[in-house]
C-alpha positions as a Markdown table, in Angstrom:
| # | Residue | x | y | z |
|---|---|---|---|---|
| 1 | Met | 95.2 | 121.4 | 91.2 |
| 2 | Ser | 98.1 | 119.0 | 92.5 |
| 3 | Glu | 99.1 | 115.9 | 90.1 |
| 4 | Leu | 97.3 | 112.9 | 91.2 |
| 5 | Pro | 100.2 | 110.5 | 93.2 |
| 6 | Leu | 102.1 | 107.5 | 91.1 |
| 7 | Val | 101.2 | 104.1 | 92.9 |
| 8 | Ser | 103.9 | 101.2 | 92.5 |
| 9 | Val | 101.9 | 97.7 | 92.3 |
| 10 | Val | 104.3 | 94.9 | 93.2 |
| 11 | Ile | 103.2 | 91.2 | 91.4 |
| 12 | Ala | 105.6 | 88.7 | 92.8 |
| 13 | Thr | 104.9 | 85.3 | 90.3 |
| 14 | Arg | 106.3 | 81.8 | 89.6 |
| 15 | Asn | 104.6 | 79.4 | 87.1 |
| 16 | Arg | 101.2 | 81.1 | 86.7 |
| 17 | Pro | 100.6 | 83.2 | 84.0 |
| 18 | Glu | 97.7 | 82.6 | 82.6 |
| 19 | Met | 96.4 | 84.0 | 86.6 |
| 20 | Leu | 98.9 | 86.7 | 86.3 |
| 21 | Arg | 97.7 | 88.1 | 83.1 |
| 22 | Thr | 94.8 | 88.4 | 84.7 |
| 23 | Ala | 96.2 | 90.1 | 87.8 |
| 24 | Ile | 97.8 | 92.7 | 85.6 |
| 25 | Ala | 94.3 | 93.7 | 83.7 |
| 26 | Ala | 92.6 | 94.2 | 87.1 |
| 27 | Val | 95.2 | 96.6 | 87.8 |
| 28 | Val | 95.5 | 98.1 | 84.4 |
| 29 | Ala | 91.7 | 98.8 | 84.5 |
| 30 | Gln | 92.1 | 100.4 | 87.9 |
| 31 | Ser | 89.7 | 103.5 | 87.8 |
| 32 | Tyr | 92.1 | 105.6 | 89.7 |
| 33 | Glu | 92.5 | 108.7 | 87.2 |
| 34 | Gly | 96.1 | 109.1 | 88.2 |
| 35 | Pro | 99.6 | 106.9 | 87.2 |
| 36 | Ile | 100.0 | 103.5 | 87.7 |
| 37 | Glu | 103.5 | 101.6 | 87.4 |
| 38 | Cys | 102.9 | 97.9 | 87.5 |
| 39 | Leu | 106.0 | 95.7 | 88.3 |
| 40 | Ile | 106.0 | 92.1 | 88.0 |
| 41 | Val | 109.2 | 90.4 | 89.6 |
| 42 | Phe | 109.6 | 87.0 | 88.9 |
| 43 | Asp | 110.6 | 84.5 | 91.4 |
| 44 | Gln | 113.0 | 81.5 | 90.4 |
| 45 | Thr | 111.5 | 81.8 | 87.0 |
| 46 | Asp | 112.0 | 83.0 | 83.5 |
| 47 | Val | 111.3 | 86.6 | 83.1 |
| 48 | Asp | 108.4 | 86.9 | 80.8 |
| 49 | Gln | 109.9 | 90.4 | 78.7 |
| 50 | Ser | 106.2 | 90.3 | 76.4 |
| 51 | Leu | 104.4 | 91.5 | 79.1 |
| 52 | Asn | 105.9 | 95.2 | 79.1 |
| 53 | Ser | 104.3 | 97.7 | 78.4 |
| 54 | Glu | 105.1 | 102.0 | 78.3 |
| 55 | Glu | 101.0 | 102.7 | 78.0 |
| 56 | Pro | 100.8 | 106.1 | 79.1 |
| 57 | Leu | 99.6 | 106.4 | 83.1 |
| 58 | Arg | 99.3 | 102.6 | 83.1 |
| 59 | Ser | 103.3 | 101.1 | 82.4 |
| 60 | Val | 104.4 | 97.3 | 83.2 |
| 61 | Arg | 107.9 | 96.8 | 84.2 |
| 62 | Val | 109.1 | 92.7 | 84.8 |
| 63 | Met | 112.4 | 92.1 | 86.2 |
| 64 | Pro | 114.0 | 89.3 | 88.3 |
| 65 | Asn | 114.4 | 89.1 | 92.0 |
| 66 | Thr | 117.3 | 90.0 | 93.0 |
| 67 | Arg | 117.0 | 89.7 | 96.5 |
| 68 | Thr | 116.7 | 86.1 | 98.4 |
| 69 | Pro | 114.6 | 83.6 | 96.5 |
| 70 | Gly | 111.3 | 83.7 | 97.5 |
| 71 | Leu | 108.6 | 85.8 | 98.5 |
| 72 | Ala | 109.2 | 88.1 | 100.8 |
| 73 | Gly | 112.9 | 88.9 | 98.5 |
| 74 | Ala | 110.5 | 89.5 | 95.3 |
| 75 | Arg | 108.4 | 91.8 | 97.3 |
| 76 | Asn | 111.5 | 93.8 | 98.4 |
| 77 | Thr | 112.6 | 93.8 | 94.6 |
| 78 | Gly | 109.9 | 95.5 | 93.6 |
| 79 | Ile | 109.7 | 97.7 | 96.6 |
| 80 | Leu | 113.3 | 98.7 | 96.0 |
| 81 | Gln | 112.5 | 99.6 | 92.0 |
| 82 | Ala | 109.1 | 101.5 | 92.7 |
| 83 | His | 109.3 | 104.8 | 91.7 |
| 84 | Gly | 105.4 | 105.4 | 93.6 |
| 85 | Glu | 104.8 | 107.5 | 96.4 |
| 86 | Tyr | 102.4 | 104.7 | 97.5 |
| 87 | Val | 103.0 | 100.7 | 96.9 |
| 88 | Ala | 100.5 | 97.8 | 96.5 |
| 89 | Phe | 101.1 | 94.3 | 96.8 |
| 90 | Cys | 98.7 | 91.6 | 94.6 |
| 91 | Asp | 99.2 | 88.0 | 95.0 |
| 92 | Asp | 99.6 | 86.3 | 91.1 |
| 93 | Asp | 96.7 | 84.5 | 91.7 |
| 94 | Asp | 94.5 | 87.0 | 92.8 |
| 95 | Tyr | 93.0 | 90.5 | 91.4 |
| 96 | Trp | 91.4 | 93.5 | 92.2 |
| 97 | Arg | 87.9 | 95.0 | 92.0 |
| 98 | Pro | 88.3 | 98.1 | 89.7 |
| 99 | Thr | 87.9 | 101.2 | 92.4 |
| 100 | Lys | 90.6 | 99.1 | 94.8 |
| 101 | Ile | 93.5 | 102.0 | 94.5 |
| 102 | Ala | 91.0 | 105.1 | 94.1 |
| 103 | Lys | 88.4 | 104.3 | 97.0 |
| 104 | Gln | 92.1 | 103.3 | 99.3 |
| 105 | Leu | 93.6 | 107.1 | 98.2 |
| 106 | Ala | 90.5 | 108.7 | 99.1 |
| 107 | Gly | 90.5 | 107.3 | 102.7 |
| 108 | Ile | 94.3 | 107.0 | 103.3 |
| 109 | Gly | 94.2 | 110.3 | 105.6 |
| 110 | Ser | 97.2 | 110.6 | 107.8 |
| 111 | Ala | 97.5 | 106.9 | 107.7 |
| 112 | Leu | 100.9 | 105.4 | 107.3 |
| 113 | Thr | 98.4 | 102.0 | 105.7 |
| 114 | Ser | 95.4 | 101.5 | 104.2 |
| 115 | Ala | 93.2 | 97.7 | 103.8 |
| 116 | Thr | 90.1 | 96.9 | 102.5 |
| 117 | Gly | 88.4 | 93.5 | 103.0 |
| 118 | Ile | 88.2 | 90.7 | 100.4 |
| 119 | Glu | 86.2 | 87.9 | 98.7 |
| 120 | Ile | 87.2 | 84.8 | 98.9 |
| 121 | Asp | 86.8 | 81.9 | 96.5 |
| 122 | Tyr | 87.9 | 78.7 | 97.4 |
| 123 | Gly | 86.8 | 75.8 | 94.4 |
| 124 | Gly | 83.2 | 77.7 | 93.8 |
| 125 | His | 82.9 | 78.8 | 97.3 |
| 126 | Gln | 82.3 | 82.6 | 97.9 |
| 127 | Thr | 83.2 | 84.1 | 101.6 |
| 128 | Glu | 83.3 | 87.8 | 102.2 |
| 129 | Arg | 86.0 | 89.1 | 104.6 |
| 130 | Val | 85.4 | 92.8 | 105.7 |
| 131 | Pro | 87.3 | 94.5 | 108.3 |
| 132 | Thr | 85.7 | 97.4 | 110.4 |
| 133 | Arg | 87.8 | 100.4 | 111.8 |
| 134 | Ser | 86.9 | 98.9 | 115.4 |
| 135 | Thr | 88.1 | 95.3 | 114.4 |
| 136 | Phe | 91.1 | 95.9 | 112.6 |
| 137 | Thr | 93.3 | 96.0 | 116.2 |
| 138 | Leu | 96.7 | 94.5 | 116.6 |
| 139 | Glu | 95.2 | 93.0 | 119.8 |
| 140 | Asn | 92.8 | 91.5 | 117.7 |
| 141 | Leu | 95.3 | 90.5 | 114.5 |
| 142 | Val | 97.6 | 88.9 | 117.1 |
| 143 | Arg | 94.8 | 86.9 | 118.5 |
| 144 | Lys | 92.5 | 85.9 | 115.7 |
| 145 | Arg | 95.0 | 86.4 | 113.0 |
| 146 | Leu | 92.0 | 88.2 | 110.5 |
| 147 | Met | 92.4 | 86.3 | 107.4 |
| 148 | Glu | 91.1 | 90.1 | 106.1 |
| 149 | Ala | 94.5 | 91.1 | 106.4 |
| 150 | His | 95.3 | 90.0 | 103.2 |
| 151 | Pro | 98.8 | 91.6 | 101.3 |
| 152 | Ser | 96.8 | 91.9 | 97.8 |
| 153 | Ser | 94.6 | 94.5 | 99.8 |
| 154 | Val | 97.3 | 96.3 | 101.6 |
| 155 | Leu | 98.2 | 100.0 | 100.4 |
| 156 | Met | 101.5 | 101.9 | 101.9 |
| 157 | Arg | 103.1 | 104.9 | 102.0 |
| 158 | Arg | 106.5 | 103.8 | 100.3 |
| 159 | Asp | 108.5 | 106.4 | 102.6 |
| 160 | Ala | 106.9 | 104.7 | 105.9 |
| 161 | Ile | 107.9 | 101.1 | 104.5 |
| 162 | Leu | 111.5 | 102.3 | 103.9 |
| 163 | Asp | 111.6 | 104.1 | 107.6 |
| 164 | Lys | 109.0 | 102.9 | 109.9 |
| 165 | Ile | 107.9 | 99.3 | 108.8 |
| 166 | Gly | 110.8 | 98.4 | 107.6 |
| 167 | Leu | 110.9 | 96.1 | 104.3 |
| 168 | Val | 109.2 | 92.6 | 104.1 |
| 169 | Asp | 111.4 | 89.8 | 106.4 |
| 170 | Glu | 113.5 | 87.8 | 103.9 |
| 171 | Glu | 114.6 | 85.6 | 107.3 |
| 172 | Leu | 111.0 | 84.0 | 107.3 |
| 173 | Pro | 111.2 | 80.2 | 106.9 |
| 174 | Gly | 109.9 | 79.6 | 103.0 |
| 175 | Ser | 108.2 | 83.6 | 103.6 |
| 176 | Phe | 105.4 | 81.7 | 105.1 |
| 177 | Gly | 103.4 | 84.4 | 106.9 |
| 178 | Glu | 105.4 | 87.4 | 105.5 |
| 179 | Asp | 101.8 | 88.9 | 105.1 |
| 180 | Tyr | 101.1 | 88.1 | 108.8 |
| 181 | Asp | 104.4 | 89.8 | 110.0 |
| 182 | Tyr | 104.1 | 92.6 | 107.8 |
| 183 | Ile | 101.0 | 93.4 | 108.7 |
| 184 | Ile | 101.5 | 93.3 | 112.8 |
| 185 | Arg | 104.6 | 95.7 | 112.1 |
| 186 | Ala | 102.5 | 97.9 | 109.9 |
| 187 | Leu | 100.0 | 98.2 | 113.0 |
| 188 | Gln | 102.7 | 98.9 | 115.5 |
| 189 | Ala | 104.6 | 101.7 | 113.5 |
| 190 | Gly | 101.5 | 103.8 | 112.9 |
| 191 | Gln | 97.6 | 103.9 | 112.0 |
| 192 | Ile | 95.9 | 101.9 | 109.3 |
| 193 | Ala | 93.0 | 102.9 | 107.4 |
| 194 | Ile | 90.2 | 100.8 | 106.5 |
| 195 | Val | 87.7 | 100.7 | 103.3 |
| 196 | Glu | 84.9 | 98.6 | 104.6 |
| 197 | Glu | 84.2 | 96.5 | 101.2 |
| 198 | Pro | 85.8 | 93.6 | 99.4 |
| 199 | Leu | 87.9 | 94.7 | 96.9 |
| 200 | Val | 90.0 | 92.1 | 96.3 |
| 201 | Val | 89.1 | 88.5 | 95.1 |
| 202 | Val | 91.7 | 86.1 | 96.4 |
| 203 | Arg | 91.5 | 82.6 | 95.3 |
| 204 | Trp | 92.3 | 80.2 | 97.7 |
| 205 | Gly | 93.8 | 76.9 | 97.3 |
| 206 | Gln | 96.8 | 78.0 | 94.7 |
| 207 | Ser | 99.4 | 78.2 | 97.3 |
| 208 | Met | 102.8 | 76.2 | 96.9 |
| 209 | Phe | 103.4 | 75.7 | 100.7 |
| 210 | Ser | 99.9 | 75.4 | 102.1 |
| 211 | Arg | 100.6 | 71.9 | 102.9 |
| 212 | Asp | 104.8 | 72.5 | 103.6 |
| 213 | Trp | 104.3 | 71.0 | 107.2 |
| 214 | Asp | 108.0 | 71.6 | 108.0 |
| 215 | Thr | 107.9 | 75.5 | 106.8 |
| 216 | Ile | 104.7 | 76.1 | 108.7 |
| 217 | Ile | 106.3 | 74.9 | 112.0 |
| 218 | Ala | 109.3 | 76.6 | 111.3 |
| 219 | Ala | 107.8 | 79.6 | 110.2 |
| 220 | Ile | 105.7 | 79.7 | 113.7 |
| 221 | Asp | 108.4 | 79.1 | 115.5 |
| 222 | Tyr | 109.8 | 82.2 | 114.0 |
| 223 | Met | 106.9 | 84.5 | 114.7 |
| 224 | Leu | 107.1 | 82.7 | 118.5 |
| 225 | Asp | 110.8 | 84.0 | 118.8 |
| 226 | Lys | 110.6 | 87.5 | 116.9 |
| 227 | His | 107.0 | 88.9 | 118.0 |
| 228 | Glu | 106.9 | 89.8 | 121.8 |
| 229 | Val | 103.4 | 90.5 | 121.4 |
| 230 | Phe | 102.1 | 86.9 | 121.1 |
| 231 | His | 103.5 | 86.2 | 124.5 |
| 232 | Arg | 101.4 | 88.6 | 126.2 |
| 233 | Asp | 98.3 | 87.2 | 125.2 |
| 234 | Pro | 97.7 | 83.1 | 126.3 |
| 235 | Lys | 94.6 | 83.4 | 123.8 |
| 236 | Ala | 97.2 | 84.1 | 121.3 |
| 237 | Leu | 99.7 | 82.2 | 122.3 |
| 238 | Ala | 97.3 | 79.5 | 122.4 |
| 239 | Arg | 96.4 | 79.8 | 118.8 |
| 240 | Leu | 100.0 | 79.3 | 117.7 |
| 241 | Tyr | 100.5 | 76.5 | 119.7 |
| 242 | Gly | 97.5 | 74.9 | 118.3 |
| 243 | Gln | 98.4 | 75.6 | 114.7 |
| 244 | Arg | 101.5 | 73.9 | 115.5 |
| 245 | Ser | 100.6 | 70.8 | 116.8 |
| 246 | Phe | 97.9 | 70.6 | 113.9 |
| 247 | Ala | 100.8 | 71.1 | 111.5 |
| 248 | Lys | 102.7 | 68.3 | 113.3 |
| 249 | Ala | 100.0 | 66.1 | 113.2 |
| 250 | Ala | 99.3 | 66.5 | 109.9 |
| 251 | Arg | 103.5 | 65.3 | 109.4 |
| 252 | Gly | 102.6 | 62.6 | 111.1 |
| 253 | Asp | 104.4 | 63.9 | 114.7 |
| 254 | Thr | 101.9 | 62.0 | 117.0 |
| 255 | Gln | 104.1 | 62.5 | 120.0 |
| 256 | Asp | 105.1 | 66.5 | 119.4 |
| 257 | Ala | 101.8 | 67.5 | 118.0 |
| 258 | Leu | 99.9 | 66.1 | 121.6 |
| 259 | Arg | 102.6 | 67.6 | 123.4 |
| 260 | Asp | 101.6 | 70.7 | 122.1 |
| 261 | Val | 97.9 | 70.6 | 122.4 |
| 262 | Arg | 98.9 | 70.2 | 126.1 |
| 263 | Lys | 100.3 | 73.7 | 126.3 |
| 264 | Thr | 97.8 | 74.8 | 123.6 |
| 265 | Leu | 95.1 | 73.8 | 126.4 |
| 266 | Arg | 96.9 | 75.1 | 129.4 |
| 267 | Leu | 96.6 | 78.3 | 128.0 |
| 268 | Ser | 93.0 | 78.5 | 126.2 |
| 269 | Pro | 90.9 | 75.4 | 127.1 |
| 270 | Met | 89.0 | 76.4 | 124.6 |
| 271 | Glu | 90.9 | 77.1 | 121.8 |
| 272 | Lys | 89.2 | 74.5 | 118.9 |
| 273 | Arg | 92.6 | 73.9 | 117.3 |
| 274 | Ala | 93.9 | 71.7 | 120.3 |
| 275 | Tyr | 90.5 | 69.7 | 119.5 |
| 276 | Val | 91.2 | 70.0 | 115.7 |
| 277 | Thr | 94.2 | 67.9 | 116.3 |
| 278 | Leu | 93.2 | 65.3 | 118.3 |
| 279 | Leu | 90.8 | 64.4 | 116.2 |
| 280 | Val | 93.5 | 64.0 | 113.0 |
| 281 | Thr | 96.1 | 62.2 | 115.5 |
| 282 | Thr | 93.3 | 59.8 | 116.4 |
| 283 | Arg | 92.3 | 59.3 | 112.3 |
| 284 | Leu | 88.5 | 60.0 | 112.6 |
| 285 | Ile | 89.4 | 62.8 | 110.2 |
| 286 | Ser | 92.5 | 63.6 | 107.8 |
| 287 | Ala | 94.5 | 66.7 | 107.8 |
| 288 | Pro | 93.7 | 68.0 | 104.3 |
| 289 | Lys | 89.3 | 66.8 | 104.4 |
| 290 | Val | 90.3 | 69.7 | 107.9 |
| 291 | Leu | 91.7 | 72.1 | 105.3 |
| 292 | Asp | 89.2 | 71.7 | 103.0 |
| 293 | Ile | 86.0 | 72.5 | 105.3 |
| 294 | Ala | 87.6 | 75.1 | 107.0 |
| 295 | His | 88.3 | 76.8 | 103.3 |
| 296 | Lys | 84.9 | 76.3 | 102.5 |
| 297 | Arg | 83.4 | 78.8 | 105.2 |
| 298 | Gly | 86.7 | 81.3 | 104.2 |
| 299 | His | 88.7 | 79.9 | 107.3 |
| 300 | Gly | 92.2 | 78.8 | 107.5 |
| 301 | Ile | 93.4 | 76.8 | 109.9 |
């Protein structure tokens, strides 16, 4: 019987020491019987050397982000330092169920990438989002975003990252949506195997740029320029215009927001984000309140 493959887990972190320790503990506690190395990449913050561990089958290595400051550069630092045949990501505010890696490796077959479902925890409200093999398609990802397509659930062959998929895009403004961009590219590169179980707990409300509207708008524009696939589907394009209109309304740019609302509705008259933006521009509801309602239901804007 051949030796079980090494899995490298990259956790990019910045100023979340308690949550980080929870994430590491969940990686170390995986039921997978093969070796796992956990690479902790400290982005724009001091490296905590006390986390280093040389435990057999469950090593932990810490390092600074040596690439572009931000999440994308930190993930790439970990990928390039990894020794494993497989690479997985875990955000520092998330944690895994014990069987995650074992079930992904058991089902990956010839696929380049594997993903699982998630359980969203937002302010004590739990929502499960579990993809299926039939719904996790490029068309649905582009049109609907699929919140269950989460980076903390993804496991990839390292050689596929370095060849067919490529590294995480460090040019994305603020690294906002780097996970979305990456999964689009992964789907275009090859098959994604799906484990139809919520094997990751995702704690929402911790994002450092969830309300950084300037960054969000710049990132949406970048994605529109980068991915021609959005322009093939009017509903996909309308969704992004609707997101951009909401972000503009949230930062107080009413006229720009309304221009994007008109673009959105011309493409897809039923796009709900346009109508939500109108409510925000008329001050019938605030943008933070909209986000709070959406997040409690396991959705984003």
